Structures are given as C-alpha cells and as structure tokens.
N, C-alpha and C positions, 0 to 999 in steps of 0.2 A: 370189268378192265384188269388186265395184266399189272404189277409196275414196269419192270419192263418197258410195256408198251406207252403209258402215261411220261414216260423219261424217254421215250424214241419221241412223240410227239411234243412235247418241251421243248429237246433240242432242237430237233425243226423250227420251228416258234424262232427261237432263240438265236435263230442260226439267221432265218428268215425276215429280223425285227431287227437284227444285231447293233444295226446304226441306233436307232432311239436308244440306246445302253450308251453307245459310242457317246452320241454330243451329251443326252443324264451327265456320264464323266466328263466331259472337256469344259461343262460348264461346273463343276462341281472344283473339279483342279482350278481350273480359273476365280471362280466366288474362293478357295483358298489358300490362292497367292495371294488376290490384294487385300487381303483379311493378312497375311500373314505382315506385306510389305508396308502396309498402314500402320504395326505395331513398333514393326521393327524402324518406321521412319521417327516416330513417337519417342520413343527412346532416345533416336539419336539428335531429336530434338532438343532435349532435355540436356545430354549433356555436350552441345554445340552453343546453346546459353549460354554457358559458364565459356566458354573462348575470347577472346579479342579479336580476334579473327569473324571480320560480315562479310567475305564471300562462303566460309561455310554456308551459313545462315540462308541468305541468299538462295545460293543453289538450291538446300533442302528445302524450305517453301515453297521456289517452284515449281517443285518436282513433283510435290502432291497431289494435287488438280490431275493433271496432264499424264502419269507415273498411271494410277488407277485409270484413267481412259483408256489409256494406250493396251493395257493389260488388258480388260473388255473386249476393244478391235479387235487385237489377235486371237482370244477368244470365241468370242464368234463369230469370226471369219475362221475360226479352223474346223467350231461347230459346223456352219454353213457348207462348209468342202465335204465333212462330212456328208449332208443330206445335198447336197450337190449328186454326189456318186450315185447316190439310189436315184434322183430324179432330172428328168429333160429340162426342168423350165428354164425358159431361158431367163427369167431373169435372175438365177443363181450366176450368171456369166458376165453381173456387175459385181463382184465378189470383190474379185481382185482387186480392178479397180476404187474401191472404195475404200478397200484394208490401207492402197497408197495413200491414195486422194489425205485421208483420215488422219496416216500416218505422218507426213509433212504436215499438219495445219496442228497438228500434236503437238511437236515437235518446234513449229512457227512459236508456238502460245506458251509451253514451256520456256524460248528462248528470253519472249519478252517480257514473262512474268519475272524472270532473273534477274535480265535489265534492270526493272523496275524497283524490284525485291535490294538491289545492290546499290541504283540511285541512295534513295529510300535507309541504309544504313551507311554509305558515305556521306550525306547529309546533314545526320543524325553527333556526328563523330565532327570535334572545328577543325580538324585537321589529319590531312594524309602525307605520310613521311615527310611531316616535319613543316607541311607546309599549309597556308590558311583554304579555304576551298568557295571554290567561287560556282554560287547555285548557280548563276544561268550560265555558264561556260558546262558546270553538268546538266543540267534543263536538256539542252544543243544536242549533245553526245549521247545523252536517252534518248533522245525524239529520230538520230539521226541513224539511228542502229538499229530500234524502232521499224524505222521504213525499208533501211536495208532488209532486214528479214520479212517482212512482206513482201516486197519485191522479188523478193529471191524465193518464196516456197509460190510466189504468182507462178514461177518458170517454171519449177519444176511443178507444179503439176501438169503445166500446161503442155509441160513434156511429157509426163508420167501417162497422156492423155492424145499421145500421135500427135499434137501439134507444133509444129517445129518452130525454135526458138527465136530463128533469125529470124523465120520471118514475122512476127509477128512483132520481134524489133525494127521494120524494115518497113510495118506497117505503121509502126510507133512514130517511126519517123517524118512519113509522107502525110500523117496525121494530124502529125504535134502542128503543124504549123495551120491549120483552121480551127486546133483545140485551141492552140496559142491567140488567135482571134473572138473566139471566144470567149475567154477564161481570161483576158487581157490585165480586168482587174483582181479577180485570184490571182495567176500569176507576180503581179505586180506587189501586192500582202508578202507572198510567199518572199521573193526578194527583200524586201523589203524586212521582214522579219530574220532572214540572214546575216541584213545586212546589223541587224541592231546583237543576231551573238557574236556577228565577227568586231565589231569596234565597238562595243558592250557601251554604249553611252549614258549604259541605266542602265542597271540588273534589280531581279526580285528582291521588294524590299527599302527600296532607295525610292526618295521622298523627289520628286519629278515634278515641274513646272514648264510653260511656254507659254510666252513674251505675245507668239502671234495668235494662239486658240485661245480659249479659257479650260483650260487641261492643267490642275493639279491635283496632287495627292498620292498615294504609295501604288507602288510597282505591285499585284500582287500575282500578277502568271503576263507570261510574255510565250503569246501562242504559234504556231503559222502563221493565220491569218488577222487576228487580234492580240490586240494589247489591255490585258484591265491592270488599269488604275482607281483603287477605291477614294473619293477624293474622303478629306475631314468631316465632315460632317454626313461619313458613311454610305453615302452614295455609288455604285459602282459608273462608269467609264468605260465604255469599249469604243476603244480606238483602232482603229482601221492602220496596220503597219506600215502603210507606202505610207501613209500622211507626215511619218517622222525623219523621211528622207525627204521633207518639201520646209519644216517646220526647225525653229533654232527650240534646243529645247536645255533646261537650265537644271540642273542636280546639284540641288540645295546638301545634296546626306555626304558629295566626297569634299565641304566646304573642309581647312583645316582650322579654321578657327571663327569665333564670333564677335563682329563689332559692337562695344558701346559707340555711339555719339550722340552727345548732348549739348545744348549750348543754356549758360545757368546767366543769371542776371545779379546783381547788385544793386544799389541805392546808390545815387550820386552822393549821396554823403558818404559812402563808404570809403568816397576813392582812395586816398589814404593806405587801406586794407588788402587793397584787391593782388599788391608783389606779395604780400606774406600767403593768403589765403591761396594762390596757383600754385607757388612752390610748399606749404603745404599739400591742395590737393594730388597733386606729381611723386613726392613722395611717399603720401598714400598708396598709388597706384603701382608703383613702386614695391611697393612691402605686403601688396593685396597675392595671397597665395594660389587664387584662381585667371590672377592675370596675367596673360604671356609677356614679359620683358622683352622678347624677341622680335616681335611685334613693333611699327609705329608707336609710338606713344607721343600722345599733344597737347598737351594745358597749358593756353594761351589768352593772353586779354588779348580783344581780338574786333572789338565796336564798341562805337557810341551809340548806344540806340534811345529810342525818343524819353522813355524812362528808365533805363540802366543802361548799367555800364557791364557787359557781358563778356565772357570769357568761355571756354570750349575745350568739354571734355575729348578725347578721340584712341580708343586705345581698341586692344582686340584680350580676347578669354580664351584660355584655354580650351572648355571645352567647346561642341558641339551642338553638344544635349537642346532642346528648346527651352524644355519646361526646366530644368537646370541655366541657364545662360539667365532667365528672366529672375533666378534667385540669385544669382548672384551681380546680376545687373542693379537688384533694390538694393542689396547692402551698399552697392558703391554708392547712388546715389545718396540712402539714408547715410552714410561718412562723409558724403559732399554735405548734404546740408548741417552735421555735428561742427566740421571744420568750418565754416562761415562764421555759427553764431559761437564759435570757443573764440573767434575775433571779435565778436560784439558786433559783428557788422548781421546784414537782415538783407534775405530776398526781396525783389524790385518787384513793384507787380505797377500796373498803367497808373500814374498819377495825372494830374492837371496842375499848374500854379499860374496865380495869375498876379499880375505885378502891377503894381500902380503908381505913375508915375511922382505927383506929386501928392500923395495923400488924398483921402474922402475928407471935405466938410462939407458935415448937414446943420441947415439952416433950426433954428433952436423952434422957431414955429413947427418947422413939417416935423421935429421931434416930438410936441407939446398935441399935433394932432395923431398923429400914429398911433400914442399912448390912448387920448380918447378914444379911438375909432378902438383901441384893442379892449379897453372900459366897455 
C-alpha cells in the first residue's frame, strides 16, 4: 500500500470521526480551565486572608465549589452538543434544559454559600461600622435571604421549563387555603419565629426562663419552627416557636444589676451596738468597689425577732455575671461578720431562757435521796 493511499484513508477516517476528537478536546480544555481556576483561587485566597475586608473572603470561598461545577456543566453540555450533531438520539434534546436548570441551581448554591460565609465572617467581628452585632438579627436576615434565593431559583427553573409563573402563583393562591388548614401548626410556629425575630425578647446566647412553663436555660438556636434551649444540666429543650406567643418569658441576661438582699440577726444583749453596726455596714457598702451606689441601698434595723434583733441589707452589684456575683456577695457577707465582731457583738441563734419568778427551793431530804441514788 502506498503512503499516499494510507494518508487518504487516515484523513477520511478522521473526517468521519472528527466529533470524537472534538469531544476529547472539549473535555481536555474543560479540565485545563478547571485546574487553572483552582490555582488562581488558591493564590487569591492567600492574599485575601491578609485583608480586613470579610466580603472578599466570603465571595471567594463561596465560589470554589460552584465555579468548578459550573465549568464542568458547560463543558460537558458543549461536548454533548457535538455528539448530538452526529446522533439523532432523543435523549440529547434534554441537554439545553439540563444546562439551564443546572446553571440556575449552581448560581443559587453560590449565592447561598456567599450569604452563609458572609454571616460567619460578620459574626466573627465584634462590631460592624462601629455598631455591635446582633447575632439574632444576622441569623434572621440570612434565613430570609436564603429563602428568597430558593424561591426565586424555583420560579426561574419553572419558567425555563415552559411553565407559566403566573399560573403557578395563581395555583399557589388557590391551594394556599387548603395548605394553611393542613399546616396550621407549622405556620403558627413559622410566624412565632418571625415575631421572635421582630420583637427580639431574647437572642442567641441569652439566659431565659418562663414562670408559666418549666423552661430555663441558654438559647442556642432560633429556627423557623423550633427554638433550641440548653438547660444548665446540659439537656437540650426544643420549644415550638408558637409557645412563646402564649407564655411569659423572663430574660435574666438583660438585667442591669444583681441584688443582694440578706437579713442578719444579732443578740438582744447587743442592742446598744445595733446603731453603730448598721452605720458601719452601710459605709462599707458605699466604699465597696463592686457595689453600685447609684442603685437603691438600704441597711436598717427592722425587726424584733424571737431570738434576735434583725437588720437587713438591700443593695445591688455592678456585675450581672452569675459566678462573679456570688464572689462579691461572699465578700460582702464576710465583711458584715467582721463589722459585727469588731463591735464585740455576736450573730444570734435560736435560744430559750427559762424565768422562775420565786426561785427554786429544794427539800434537803430530796437532795439526800438524789445523792444516794447517784452513789
């Protein structure tokens, strides 16, 4: 066989199966582009980590997965178009809808990741634009934005598949009544969560309790249906949001001060020292660095008890932190005891005194009999 004949046959073969080479070339180019974009993103990531702007970090991290998937979707769809030109298989008619739907899903995925990353970066900062960050508000905005993205993505997909959005919305309006009755509890919890976000009776991290229900602990998460509260013995409580619209919720985390209220009793024998003790205790509280003197402060003798003369201490600490409060309270109590002892007085305890009006006269014979019995 002559060389020219071999070349002609090879060229004819290549012409007949050129689509295979095109597909291989498209896949190779897709692989190359994906590889290059990963290298570029890694380099950008190292540079952006040194900046204080958290938006660029969130954008870059959000793009890593979706961008790679988007490149492969477009590359494989392009390769499938080449194969379709050589084949009449019906399955290739789905290439364009798959490309459109996939692109919408990838974009929605990217935007959702960007919002989550931005929220994470914002919460890692103590302040934004000089204002303190409200974690609950940030969480609510994040959830609303993500829901909006998902709803928009679904509507765009339906429109791209040939469904009328106006018809879908009309159907939703008609069926909304039936869904509302069927999902009454779900909707009540949803709006309960919305009211929590709007009124903000508590936020994530707050210590809450309810006198109406056996609920007390730290708020860990406020969802659209449930709120998770961690009790002080580390048990999780999952409370439907609708419950918070019908009960009273106390939020001790937002107290401005903690109160010290104690009643101290001294002996009746120390009645002449009461005035000095009360005066010194009040002066001690005024000079104590952890007592808030701008709040109500009362130290007064107020009761003749059965076994003691009682005075009470009513004051507030500057701190609201639970453990620190008890340290301060202990210090105050020890100082009160020291003041009482410095006046040579004593704290009272329950005693009984027996008074015999005319004394006791014991018969001598009785005393002798007692002694004899003891012997």
